[in-house]
FIMIRO-56539 format. One record per atom (N, C-alpha, C, O, CB): residue in one letter; x, y, z; residue number from 1. Coordinates in Angstrom, 2 decimals, always signed. Glycine has a CB too. Example, Ala and Ser with C-alpha at 12.3 -4.5 7.8 and 13.67 -1.06 7.14 Angstrom:
<sites>
SITE   code        px        py        pz   pos
SITE      A    +13.19     -5.69     +7.80     1
SITE      A    +12.30     -4.50     +7.80     1
SITE      A    +13.20     -3.30     +7.80     1
SITE      A    +14.24     -3.32     +8.46     1
SITE      A    +11.31     -4.47     +9.05     1
SITE      S    +12.85     -2.25     +7.08     2
SITE      S    +13.67     -1.06     +7.14     2
SITE      S    +12.90     +0.03     +7.87     2
SITE      S    +13.41     +1.14     +8.04     2
SITE      S    +14.08     -0.60     +5.72     2
</sites>
This chain:
<sites>
SITE   code        px        py        pz   pos
SITE      M     -8.22    +10.43    +18.10     1
SITE      M     -9.64    +10.57    +17.82     1
SITE      M    -10.05     +9.41    +16.92     1
SITE      M     -9.30     +8.99    +16.04     1
SITE      M     -9.95    +11.94    +17.15     1
SITE      R    -11.24     +8.90    +17.14     2
SITE      R    -11.76     +7.77    +16.40     2
SITE      R    -12.39     +8.22    +15.08     2
SITE      R    -13.01     +9.28    +15.01     2
SITE      R    -12.78     +7.01    +17.24     2
SITE      L    -12.22     +7.40    +14.04     3
SITE      L    -12.84     +7.69    +12.75     3
SITE      L    -14.35     +7.56    +12.85     3
SITE      L    -14.84     +6.64    +13.51     3
SITE      L    -12.29     +6.75    +11.66     3
SITE      P    -15.11     +8.46    +12.22     4
SITE      P    -16.56     +8.30    +12.20     4
SITE      P    -16.94     +7.06    +11.40     4
SITE      P    -16.32     +6.78    +10.37     4
SITE      P    -17.24     +9.55    +11.63     4
SITE      R    -17.94     +6.34    +11.85     5
SITE      R    -18.33     +5.09    +11.20     5
SITE      R    -19.48     +5.25    +10.22     5
SITE      R    -19.77     +4.33     +9.46     5
SITE      R    -18.72     +4.08    +12.25     5
SITE      D    -20.13     +6.40    +10.21     6
SITE      D    -21.34     +6.56     +9.40     6
SITE      D    -21.28     +7.74     +8.44     6
SITE      D    -22.32     +8.29     +8.07     6
SITE      D    -22.53     +6.71    +10.30     6
SITE      I    -20.09     +8.15     +8.04     7
SITE      I    -19.97     +9.31     +7.16     7
SITE      I    -20.12     +8.89     +5.70     7
SITE      I    -19.60     +7.85     +5.28     7
SITE      I    -18.61    +10.02     +7.38     7
SITE      S    -20.83     +9.69     +4.95     8
SITE      S    -21.02     +9.42     +3.52     8
SITE      S    -19.95    +10.17     +2.72     8
SITE      S    -19.26    +11.05     +3.24     8
SITE      S    -22.45     +9.83     +3.04     8
SITE      G    -19.83     +9.81     +1.47     9
SITE      G    -18.88    +10.49     +0.59     9
SITE      G    -19.21    +11.96     +0.44     9
SITE      G    -18.31    +12.80     +0.41     9
SITE      G    -18.86     +9.82     -0.76     9
SITE      R    -20.50    +12.28     +0.33    10
SITE      R    -20.93    +13.68     +0.21    10
SITE      R    -20.53    +14.50     +1.44    10
SITE      R    -20.05    +15.62     +1.33    10
SITE      R    -22.46    +13.76     +0.00    10
SITE      E    -20.74    +13.91     +2.61    11
SITE      E    -20.38    +14.61     +3.85    11
SITE      E    -18.87    +14.83     +3.93    11
SITE      E    -18.42    +15.88     +4.40    11
SITE      E    -20.85    +13.81     +5.08    11
SITE      L    -18.08    +13.87     +3.46    12
SITE      L    -16.63    +14.03     +3.47    12
SITE      L    -16.20    +15.13     +2.50    12
SITE      L    -15.32    +15.92     +2.82    12
SITE      L    -15.94    +12.71     +3.12    12
SITE      V    -16.82    +15.18     +1.33    13
SITE      V    -16.50    +16.23     +0.36    13
SITE      V    -16.81    +17.61     +0.96    13
SITE      V    -16.03    +18.54     +0.78    13
SITE      V    -17.29    +16.02     -0.96    13
SITE      Q    -17.94    +17.74     +1.65    14
SITE      Q    -18.29    +19.01     +2.30    14
SITE      Q    -17.28    +19.36     +3.39    14
SITE      Q    -16.91    +20.53     +3.54    14
SITE      Q    -19.71    +18.94     +2.89    14
SITE      A    -16.83    +18.37     +4.15    15
SITE      A    -15.85    +18.62     +5.20    15
SITE      A    -14.51    +19.04     +4.60    15
SITE      A    -13.80    +19.87     +5.17    15
SITE      A    -15.66    +17.37     +6.08    15
SITE      L    -14.16    +18.48     +3.45    16
SITE      L    -12.89    +18.83     +2.81    16
SITE      L    -12.89    +20.26     +2.29    16
SITE      L    -11.82    +20.85     +2.10    16
SITE      L    -12.60    +17.86     +1.66    16
SITE      A    -14.05    +20.83     +2.06    17
SITE      A    -14.13    +22.23     +1.64    17
SITE      A    -13.53    +23.15     +2.70    17
SITE      A    -13.01    +24.22     +2.37    17
SITE      A    -15.59    +22.63     +1.36    17
SITE      R    -13.59    +22.74     +3.97    18
SITE      R    -12.97    +23.53     +5.05    18
SITE      R    -11.46    +23.60     +4.92    18
SITE      R    -10.84    +24.52     +5.44    18
SITE      R    -13.34    +22.95     +6.41    18
SITE      L    -10.87    +22.63     +4.23    19
SITE      L     -9.42    +22.62     +4.02    19
SITE      L     -9.02    +23.19     +2.67    19
SITE      L     -7.85    +23.15     +2.30    19
SITE      L     -8.88    +21.20     +4.15    19
SITE      G     -9.99    +23.73     +1.93    20
SITE      G     -9.69    +24.37     +0.65    20
SITE      G     -9.84    +23.46     -0.56    20
SITE      G     -9.42    +23.84     -1.65    20
SITE      G     -8.33    +24.90     +0.69    20
SITE      Y    -10.42    +22.28     -0.39    21
SITE      Y    -10.64    +21.37     -1.51    21
SITE      Y    -11.97    +21.70     -2.17    21
SITE      Y    -12.94    +22.07     -1.51    21
SITE      Y    -10.62    +19.89     -1.04    21
SITE      A    -12.01    +21.56     -3.48    22
SITE      A    -13.23    +21.81     -4.25    22
SITE      A    -13.44    +20.66     -5.22    22
SITE      A    -12.48    +20.05     -5.69    22
SITE      A    -13.15    +23.17     -5.02    22
SITE      T    -14.69    +20.35     -5.51    23
SITE      T    -15.01    +19.29     -6.45    23
SITE      T    -14.61    +19.72     -7.85    23
SITE      T    -15.00    +20.80     -8.31    23
SITE      T    -16.52    +18.94     -6.40    23
SITE      T    -13.83    +18.89     -8.53    24
SITE      T    -13.42    +19.21     -9.89    24
SITE      T    -14.18    +18.38    -10.92    24
SITE      T    -14.39    +18.84    -12.05    24
SITE      T    -11.93    +19.00    -10.05    24
SITE      R    -14.59    +17.16    -10.54    25
SITE      R    -15.39    +16.35    -11.46    25
SITE      R    -15.98    +15.17    -10.71    25
SITE      R    -15.56    +14.84     -9.60    25
SITE      R    -14.54    +15.87    -12.66    25
SITE      Q    -16.95    +14.53    -11.34    26
SITE      Q    -17.53    +13.31    -10.80    26
SITE      Q    -17.73    +12.33    -11.94    26
SITE      Q    -18.29    +12.67    -12.98    26
SITE      Q    -18.87    +13.60    -10.07    26
SITE      T    -17.26    +11.11    -11.72    27
SITE      T    -17.44    +10.04    -12.70    27
SITE      T    -18.11     +8.89    -11.98    27
SITE      T    -17.50     +8.25    -11.12    27
SITE      T    -16.08     +9.61    -13.34    27
SITE      G    -19.34     +8.61    -12.32    28
SITE      G    -20.07     +7.54    -11.66    28
SITE      G    -20.23     +7.84    -10.19    28
SITE      G    -20.75     +8.90     -9.81    28
SITE      G    -19.36     +6.20    -11.84    28
SITE      S    -19.79     +6.92     -9.34    29
SITE      S    -19.96     +7.10     -7.90    29
SITE      S    -18.68     +7.57     -7.21    29
SITE      S    -18.50     +7.34     -6.02    29
SITE      S    -20.42     +5.81     -7.28    29
SITE      H    -17.80     +8.23     -7.96    30
SITE      H    -16.57     +8.76     -7.37    30
SITE      H    -16.44    +10.24     -7.68    30
SITE      H    -16.68    +10.67     -8.81    30
SITE      H    -15.34     +7.98     -7.88    30
SITE      V    -16.06    +11.01     -6.66    31
SITE      V    -15.93    +12.47     -6.79    31
SITE      V    -14.45    +12.81     -6.68    31
SITE      V    -13.77    +12.35     -5.77    31
SITE      V    -16.77    +13.22     -5.68    31
SITE      R    -13.96    +13.61     -7.61    32
SITE      R    -12.57    +14.06     -7.58    32
SITE      R    -12.54    +15.45     -6.96    32
SITE      R    -13.22    +16.36     -7.44    32
SITE      R    -11.93    +14.07     -9.02    32
SITE      V    -11.75    +15.62     -5.89    33
SITE      V    -11.58    +16.93     -5.26    33
SITE      V    -10.14    +17.35     -5.42    33
SITE      V     -9.23    +16.52     -5.46    33
SITE      V    -11.98    +16.89     -3.75    33
SITE      S     -9.93    +18.66     -5.52    34
SITE      S     -8.59    +19.20     -5.73    34
SITE      S     -8.37    +20.43     -4.88    34
SITE      S     -9.31    +21.16     -4.55    34
SITE      S     -8.36    +19.53     -7.21    34
SITE      R     -7.11    +20.64     -4.54    35
SITE      R     -6.67    +21.87     -3.86    35
SITE      R     -5.47    +22.35     -4.64    35
SITE      R     -4.57    +21.57     -4.94    35
SITE      R     -6.33    +21.62     -2.32    35
SITE      L     -5.43    +23.62     -4.97    36
SITE      L     -4.35    +24.15     -5.78    36
SITE      L     -3.32    +24.92     -4.97    36
SITE      L     -2.19    +25.10     -5.43    36
SITE      L     -4.91    +25.04     -6.84    36
SITE      S     -3.68    +25.37     -3.78    37
SITE      S     -2.77    +26.21     -3.01    37
SITE      S     -2.74    +25.71     -1.58    37
SITE      S     -3.80    +25.32     -1.10    37
SITE      S     -3.20    +27.69     -3.07    37
SITE      P     -1.67    +25.68     -0.86    38
SITE      P     -0.32    +26.09     -1.22    38
SITE      P     +0.38    +25.10     -2.15    38
SITE      P     +1.28    +25.50     -2.89    38
SITE      P     +0.50    +26.28     +0.02    38
SITE      T     +0.01    +23.84     -2.14    39
SITE      T     +0.54    +22.88     -3.10    39
SITE      T     -0.64    +22.16     -3.75    39
SITE      T     -1.70    +22.01     -3.14    39
SITE      T     +1.52    +21.87     -2.43    39
SITE      E     -0.43    +21.72     -4.97    40
SITE      E     -1.50    +21.03     -5.69    40
SITE      E     -1.68    +19.62     -5.15    40
SITE      E     -0.71    +18.88     -4.97    40
SITE      E     -1.20    +20.99     -7.21    40
SITE      H     -2.94    +19.25     -4.88    41
SITE      H     -3.24    +17.92     -4.38    41
SITE      H     -4.61    +17.50     -4.88    41
SITE      H     -5.56    +18.28     -4.81    41
SITE      H     -3.19    +17.87     -2.83    41
SITE      H     -4.71    +16.27     -5.38    42
SITE      H     -5.96    +15.72     -5.90    42
SITE      H     -6.28    +14.45     -5.13    42
SITE      H     -5.39    +13.72     -4.70    42
SITE      H     -5.86    +15.44     -7.43    42
SITE      L     -7.57    +14.20     -4.97    43
SITE      L     -8.01    +13.05     -4.20    43
SITE      L     -9.35    +12.57     -4.76    43
SITE      L    -10.21    +13.38     -5.10    43
SITE      L     -8.12    +13.39     -2.70    43
SITE      T     -9.53    +11.26     -4.84    44
SITE      T    -10.79    +10.69     -5.29    44
SITE      T    -11.53    +10.12     -4.09    44
SITE      T    -11.00     +9.32     -3.33    44
SITE      T    -10.56     +9.60     -6.35    44
SITE      I    -12.78    +10.56     -3.93    45
SITE      I    -13.62    +10.15     -2.81    45
SITE      I    -14.78     +9.31     -3.35    45
SITE      I    -15.48     +9.76     -4.25    45
SITE      I    -14.14    +11.40     -2.01    45
SITE      P    -14.99     +8.12     -2.81    46
SITE      P    -16.15     +7.34     -3.24    46
SITE      P    -17.44     +7.97     -2.69    46
SITE      P    -17.51     +8.32     -1.51    46
SITE      P    -16.03     +5.86     -2.77    46
SITE      D    -18.43     +8.10     -3.54    47
SITE      D    -19.71     +8.68     -3.12    47
SITE      D    -20.62     +7.56     -2.63    47
SITE      D    -21.67     +7.30     -3.22    47
SITE      D    -20.37     +9.48     -4.29    47
SITE      H    -20.20     +6.91     -1.55    48
SITE      H    -20.93     +5.79     -0.98    48
SITE      H    -21.46     +6.17     +0.40    48
SITE      H    -20.93     +7.08     +1.04    48
SITE      H    -20.03     +4.53     -0.90    48
SITE      T    -22.49     +5.48     +0.85    49
SITE      T    -23.04     +5.72     +2.19    49
SITE      T    -23.12     +4.41     +2.92    49
SITE      T    -23.90     +3.54     +2.52    49
SITE      T    -24.43     +6.39     +2.12    49
SITE      P    -22.38     +4.21     +3.97    50
SITE      P    -21.24     +4.99     +4.42    50
SITE      P    -19.97     +4.56     +3.70    50
SITE      P    -19.93     +3.51     +3.06    50
SITE      P    -21.06     +4.85     +5.94    50
SITE      I    -18.93     +5.38     +3.83    51
SITE      I    -17.61     +5.00     +3.31    51
SITE      I    -17.07     +3.92     +4.24    51
SITE      I    -17.18     +4.04     +5.46    51
SITE      I    -16.63     +6.24     +3.22    51
SITE      K    -16.47     +2.88     +3.68    52
SITE      K    -15.89     +1.81     +4.49    52
SITE      K    -14.76     +2.38     +5.34    52
SITE      K    -14.05     +3.29     +4.91    52
SITE      K    -15.37     +0.65     +3.60    52
SITE      V    -14.61     +1.85     +6.55    53
SITE      V    -13.65     +2.37     +7.52    53
SITE      V    -12.23     +2.32     +6.98    53
SITE      V    -11.47     +3.27     +7.16    53
SITE      V    -13.74     +1.60     +8.82    53
SITE      G    -11.85     +1.24     +6.32    54
SITE      G    -10.51     +1.13     +5.77    54
SITE      G    -10.24     +2.15     +4.69    54
SITE      G     -9.15     +2.72     +4.61    54
SITE      G    -10.29     -0.26     +5.21    54
SITE      T    -11.24     +2.40     +3.86    55
SITE      T    -11.12     +3.41     +2.81    55
SITE      T    -10.99     +4.80     +3.42    55
SITE      T    -10.15     +5.59     +3.00    55
SITE      T    -12.34     +3.36     +1.86    55
SITE      L    -11.82     +5.09     +4.41    56
SITE      L    -11.76     +6.38     +5.09    56
SITE      L    -10.41     +6.57     +5.77    56
SITE      L     -9.85     +7.67     +5.74    56
SITE      L    -12.90     +6.50     +6.12    56
SITE      N     -9.89     +5.52     +6.39    57
SITE      N     -8.59     +5.61     +7.05    57
SITE      N     -7.48     +5.93     +6.04    57
SITE      N     -6.60     +6.74     +6.33    57
SITE      N     -8.28     +4.29     +7.78    57
SITE      A     -7.52     +5.31     +4.87    58
SITE      A     -6.52     +5.58     +3.84    58
SITE      A     -6.62     +7.03     +3.34    58
SITE      A     -5.61     +7.68     +3.11    58
SITE      A     -6.68     +4.61     +2.66    58
SITE      I     -7.85     +7.52     +3.17    59
SITE      I     -8.06     +8.91     +2.74    59
SITE      I     -7.52     +9.87     +3.79    59
SITE      I     -6.84    +10.84     +3.45    59
SITE      I     -9.55     +9.18     +2.48    59
SITE      V     -7.83     +9.61     +5.06    60
SITE      V     -7.37    +10.48     +6.15    60
SITE      V     -5.85    +10.48     +6.23    60
SITE      V     -5.23    +11.53     +6.43    60
SITE      V     -7.98    +10.04     +7.50    60
SITE      R     -5.25     +9.32     +6.09    61
SITE      R     -3.78     +9.22     +6.14    61
SITE      R     -3.15    +10.06     +5.02    61
SITE      R     -2.19    +10.79     +5.26    61
SITE      R     -3.33     +7.75     +6.02    61
SITE      E     -3.68     +9.94     +3.80    62
SITE      E     -3.15    +10.72     +2.68    62
SITE      E     -3.36    +12.22     +2.88    62
SITE      E     -2.46    +13.02     +2.60    62
SITE      E     -3.80    +10.27     +1.38    62
SITE      L     -4.53    +12.60     +3.37    63
SITE      L     -4.82    +14.02     +3.62    63
SITE      L     -3.89    +14.60     +4.68    63
SITE      L     -3.39    +15.71     +4.52    63
SITE      L     -6.27    +14.20     +4.04    63
SITE      A     -3.67    +13.85     +5.75    64
SITE      A     -2.81    +14.33     +6.83    64
SITE      A     -1.40    +14.58     +6.30    64
SITE      A     -0.79    +15.60     +6.61    64
SITE      A     -2.78    +13.33     +7.99    64
SITE      E     -0.89    +13.65     +5.51    65
SITE      E     +0.45    +13.80     +4.96    65
SITE      E     +0.54    +14.99     +4.01    65
SITE      E     +1.49    +15.77     +4.06    65
SITE      E     +0.87    +12.53     +4.23    65
SITE      A     -0.46    +15.14     +3.14    66
SITE      A     -0.46    +16.22     +2.15    66
SITE      A     -0.61    +17.59     +2.79    66
SITE      A     -0.13    +18.58     +2.24    66
SITE      A     -1.57    +16.00     +1.14    66
SITE      N     -1.27    +17.66     +3.95    67
SITE      N     -1.50    +18.95     +4.61    67
SITE      N     -0.55    +19.22     +5.76    67
SITE      N     -0.64    +20.26     +6.40    67
SITE      N     -2.91    +19.01     +5.12    67
SITE      G     +0.37    +18.30     +6.03    68
SITE      G     +1.34    +18.50     +7.10    68
SITE      G     +0.72    +18.51     +8.48    68
SITE      G     +1.16    +19.25     +9.36    68
SITE      G     +2.08    +19.78     +6.88    68
SITE      L     -0.31    +17.68     +8.68    69
SITE      L     -1.00    +17.61     +9.96    69
SITE      L     -0.89    +16.20    +10.53    69
SITE      L     -0.61    +15.25     +9.81    69
SITE      L     -2.48    +18.01     +9.80    69
SITE      T     -1.10    +16.09    +11.83    70
SITE      T     -1.23    +14.76    +12.40    70
SITE      T     -2.63    +14.25    +12.10    70
SITE      T     -3.52    +15.02    +11.75    70
SITE      T     -0.95    +14.77    +13.95    70
SITE      R     -2.81    +12.95    +12.22    71
SITE      R     -4.10    +12.33    +11.94    71
SITE      R     -5.18    +12.91    +12.85    71
SITE      R     -6.28    +13.23    +12.38    71
SITE      R     -4.02    +10.80    +12.12    71
SITE      D     -4.89    +13.05    +14.14    72
SITE      D     -5.88    +13.58    +15.08    72
SITE      D     -6.23    +15.04    +14.79    72
SITE      D     -7.39    +15.43    +14.87    72
SITE      D     -5.37    +13.45    +16.51    72
SITE      D     -5.22    +15.86    +14.45    73
SITE      D     -5.50    +17.26    +14.11    73
SITE      D     -6.40    +17.35    +12.88    73
SITE      D     -7.32    +18.17    +12.84    73
SITE      D     -4.18    +18.02    +13.86    73
SITE      L     -6.12    +16.52    +11.89    74
SITE      L     -6.95    +16.52    +10.69    74
SITE      L     -8.38    +16.11    +11.00    74
SITE      L     -9.33    +16.73    +10.52    74
SITE      L     -6.35    +15.59     +9.63    74
SITE      L     -8.55    +15.07    +11.81    75
SITE      L     -9.90    +14.63    +12.16    75
SITE      L    -10.65    +15.71    +12.93    75
SITE      L    -11.85    +15.88    +12.72    75
SITE      L     -9.85    +13.34    +12.98    75
SITE      R     -9.97    +16.43    +13.82    76
SITE      R    -10.62    +17.54    +14.55    76
SITE      R    -11.07    +18.63    +13.59    76
SITE      R    -12.17    +19.17    +13.73    76
SITE      R     -9.66    +18.14    +15.61    76
SITE      R    -10.23    +18.96    +12.60    77
SITE      R    -10.59    +20.00    +11.63    77
SITE      R    -11.77    +19.58    +10.76    77
SITE      R    -12.63    +20.40    +10.43    77
SITE      R     -9.39    +20.33    +10.74    77
SITE      L    -11.80    +18.31    +10.40    78
SITE      L    -12.85    +17.84     +9.49    78
SITE      L    -14.17    +17.59    +10.22    78
SITE      L    -15.23    +17.97     +9.71    78
SITE      L    -12.40    +16.57     +8.79    78
SITE      F    -14.12    +16.96    +11.40    79
SITE      F    -15.32    +16.48    +12.03    79
SITE      F    -15.57    +17.07    +13.41    79
SITE      F    -16.50    +16.62    +14.10    79
SITE      F    -15.26    +15.02    +12.13    79
SITE      G    -14.79    +18.04    +13.84    80
SITE      G    -14.98    +18.63    +15.16    80
SITE      G    -14.34    +17.80    +16.24    80
SITE      G    -13.64    +16.83    +15.95    80
SITE      G    -16.45    +18.81    +15.46    80
SITE      S    -14.58    +18.17    +17.47    81
SITE      S    -13.94    +17.47    +18.60    81
SITE      S    -14.60    +16.16    +18.80    81
SITE      S    -14.22    +15.41    +19.70    81
SITE      S    -13.99    +18.29    +19.88    81
</sites>
């Protein structure tokens, strides 16, 4: 599945809520999201419109590894088919 090219940081934070992540703090233009269960994981999301493709790819790669999913499965969960 192809990465979305026009997603904002806010939209990504909302999509991450489906995986159990919640906003823990915001400093300037960066939002920190955390998940405590089943394992603790923290991630910083830039609150930019749009998020650069390389940055989004790095975030997706880290999320897939932390959640034990393939990249395509994670993208389907976050952004639909």
